[in-house]
C-alpha positions, -999 to +999 in steps of 0.1 A: -200-180+036-185-164+005-198-177-028-175-180-057-189-169-091-188-196-118-164-185-145-180-178-179-171-198-210-149-183-237-180-178-259-198-159-231-167-138-225-167-128-262-204-120-261-198-099-230-169-081-247-192-072-276-219-058-253-193-038-234-179-024-266-213-013-277-217+006-244-182+020-239-166+019-274-141-006-289-110+011-275-123+005-239-124-033-241-096-058-247-096-096-243-065-109-225-050-142-216-020-146-193+007-162-215+016-198-209+053-191-214+057-161-191+028-162-168+029-124-165+037-105-197+002-092-199+002-058-182-031-064-164-022-099-152-016-089-116+003-065-094+038-062-079+031-093-058+027-116-088+003-125-116-026-148-124-019-183-134-009-189-170-040-194-192-062-171-171-088-154-195-103-121-187-115-088-202-097-056-196-123-027-194-110+009-193-139+033-188-134+070-194-157+082-166-180+072-137-208+066-161-187+041-179-179+023-147-216+021-140-223+006-174-195-020-170-208-030-135-244-032-147-234-057-174-212-076-151-241-078-126-266-089-152-242-117-165-228-128-131-193-119-141-167-112-114-149-079-115-115-070-102-110-032-098-075-020-107-055+012-102-019+012-114-011-023-103+014-011-078-001-032-050+019-058-030-008-081-018-024-096-049-055-074-048-055-068-086-049-103-098-075-113-124-102-139-120-105-164-148-135-155-169-138-121-152-133-084-159-103-063-149-119-029-144-091-004-148-096+032-135-065+046-151-084+069-175-102+087-147-075+113-143-092+146-137-085+169-108-120+182-108-116+210-082-090+226-059-105+248-032-079+264-009-104+281+013-121+248+023-087+230+020-101+202-002-096+188-037-120+166-057-100+141-077-108+110-098-096+076-089-069+073-116-049+104-106-014+095-097-007+103-061+024+124-068+006+142-096-020+155-072+007+172-050+022+186-082-011+201-092-015+216-057+020+231-054+012+263-074-016+269-049+008+265-019-007+232-009+001+194-009-016+161-004-001+144+027-004+106+021+028+096+002+034+059-002+068+049-015+050+042-048+036+078-050+050+083-085+031+052-097+002+045-074-032+061-079-056+079-055-082+051-060-057+024-052-045+043-021-081+045-010-087+008-017-058-003+006-058+027+030-022+033+019+003+047+043+037+062+035+066+081+050+046+110+064+019+090+082+036+096+115+025+132+115-003+134+089-019+100+091-027+073+066-051+078+036-083+076+056-073+107+076-073+127+043-105+115+027-138+133+034-161+119+008-163+093-020-181+088-053-184+051-057-203+025-078-219-005-062-218-040-078-251-035-096-240-002-111-257+020-086-240+054-080-233+061-043-220+093-028-207+091+007-194+116+032-194+154+030-173+184+020-171+199+054-144+188+078-171+178+103-201+156+098-218+128+117-250+122+097-258+085+093-233+056+093-198+065+081-198+047+047-168+066+036-146+050+062-162+016+055-151+017+019-116+030+026-094-001+029-120-025+016-097-034-014-125-031-040-147-058-024-176-035-015-177-009-043-155+007-070-144+042-060-143+066-089-136+099-072-128+114-038-130+146-019-096+148-001-081+172+025-052+193+013-027+210+035-006+242+032+030+235+022+053+237+053+072+270+056+104+249+061+117+214+060+148+199+075+163+164+074+183+149+102+203+116+100+211+097+131+233+066+132+231+040+159+253+010+168+224-014+163+189-016+151+176-020+187+195+012+197+178+030+167+144+017+180+154+033+213+160+065+194+123+063+183+112+061+219+134+091+227+116+111+200+082+101+216+094+114+249+105+147+233+083+176+223+091+171+186+067+154+162+086+147+130+068+146+096+087+113+089+109+089+109+123+061+088+145+033+103+169+013+081+188-016+095+223-028+085+210-053+059+188-028+042+216-002+041+239-028+025+212-037-001+207+000-009+244+005-014+247-025-036+218-014-059+226+023-060+263+027-054+256+048-023+277+046+009+252+044+036+262+012+054+288+012+081+291-022+096+262-033+118+249+002+123+214+014+117+200+047+106+171+069+116+163+094+088+140+121+101+122+150+084+110+180+104+087+206+090+068+237+098+075+268+119+104+268+144+123+241+125+157+252+140+142+247+175+128+214+165+163+203+152+178+213+185+153+193+206+155+163+182+193+163+184+192+164+222+168+134+222+187+113+197+222+120+212+208+111+246+197+077+231+232+070+218+229+083+183+254+102+162+234+130+147+240+150+115+217+177+103+214+179+065+210+215+055+217+210+018+183+203+001+198+183-027+216+160-003+185+156+018+164+148-013+190+122-024+188+105+010+150+103+008+152+089-027+176+062-014+150+054+013+122+052-012+143+029-034+140+003-007+165-024-016+180-042-045+166-075-057+191-099-071+178-127-093+201-150-074+182-144-042+146-155-034+129-129-013+096-122+005+089-086+014+065-085+044+044-057+058+035-058+095+029-032+122+034-031+159+030-003+186+060+019+179+073+014+215+078-023+206+100-018+175+131-031+193+112-063+202+100-071+167+135-064+153+150-088+178+123-114+170+131-109+132+167-117+138+160-148+159+134-161+135+158-158+106+185-177+125+160-204+135+150-210+099+183-203+082+169-173+064+186-139+058+167-110+073+166-073+070+141-045+075+132-009+071+104+008+089+081+037+090+093+039+126+071+069+135+040+047+134+055+012+139+050-001+104+078-026+095+088-038+061+109-069+068+126-089+040+132-126+043+157-139+018+175-171+008+201-176-020+185-195-048+212-221-047+203-229-011+166-233-019+170-269-031+154-287-060+119-282-072+116-245-065+098-228-094+096-192-103+070-176-080+072-204-054+091-195-023+110-222-003+096-236+029+121-218+053+110-184+040+073-192+043+078-207+078+097-176+089+070-153+075+044-172+095+063-169+127+070-132+121+033-124+116+025-143+148+052-124+167+037-090+155+003-100+167+017-111+201+031-076+205-003-060+199+003-054+162-014-064+129-007-087+099-007-057+075+000-020+082-006-006+048-003-031+019-037-047+025-047-084+026-055-093-011-047-129-016-012-128-001-023-126+036-058-141+034-047-173+052-037-152+083-070-134+088-082-158+115-052-150+136-062-114+139-100-113+134-125-132+156-152-154+141-178-128+151-158-100+133-153-120+101-190-131+100-201-095+104-178-084+077-192-110+054-227-098+061-217-063+052-201-076+020-234-094+011-254-063+018-234-042-007-225-070-032-251-098-028-236-120-055-200-115-043-189-103-078-164-076-066-129-088-062-139-123-051-114-142-029-096-110-019-093-092+015-123-108+033 
């Protein structure tokens, strides 16, 4: 059973702030309250999924280094104060939403790339390093960091580790956990823990590195990581394939699986997504009810790969166009990363589910049927190469009825989301492919995890964080 820390009083919070300032310096500690009028103006009030309730009081603590993180956690442990670790606030599941009377422990000042070793093909980086900045630092050495969530220009390495973030290139290079060899982390009581190894192989003891990856800050606060880096591909090539329907495009994904080609990225955008992208960017991607597969190939023999890929996609009914111009290709990928436009006149819920990639057509069909059943507009884009779907459920605000406040979604959207999650599970999938659980998906955990599994995870949580102070109410 998870225990919930008792929030401290305002006086206690002020006393804690003074003690933290004495340890870390006055510029590292700020008192914050989520504004009553806006509910979210405070920069540390939440993440991209939403913010804490108006009136929530908390301290923002921004250490300069691992020793500062240790000092903050020691004081939090001594005073029974809950701590919410935070990267860049780019999460989509509520994992960085503050707890009333707690600490938001920001890692944004831990930005050092401590080491780049091209012979061992590793880099040692601090948790606050922006994901895209790491690849930029590696480029002069002829290397790159493979994990690339759509938020790569904003998200941090620590945040990626906390959620086991995915991205466009997961199909070939894997999610974050495939690129992390070792961690420097701080336990809830301030104890410094080093896990893993620098070598590519290592089986000594239990794999605590993999345990911490994806734990959403509930087990420890990651301050640095040893990550795998990879040589920049000798060539890249983008191919665009258009299909008459999203189900046909999903068939194109199956055709790729049967071919000898393994793309670096395979992204599927349905008609609704293409229309939204056009509306928000002025592009001309949409053509009726058609869907697009945007594919990137890399490495040696890229011309041969293009040939084999084209044969597979044409055989599946696609109209294929190779994009040799690098500027045009980059523009297409930027459009894909932009996702979709969000009109204030429309209430939307962006979901994150995953299914075996062979069953993409089934989940897209289910999405359409669920939308029709609940009177909700649906669209989706997908990291099709690994079956990770990002559906969008939308309803014009004027159709939502009376009593819908900002931040509260109408019942039809919530009912559709619930049915969609259940459909993904029925197809052998999961309730979250890469965004994590946070608070947004906590109520669906029992659908996927058995009572024995949840009980074991709670015991692991208690072993590392006996007082349940780290990110209480999130993930587990």
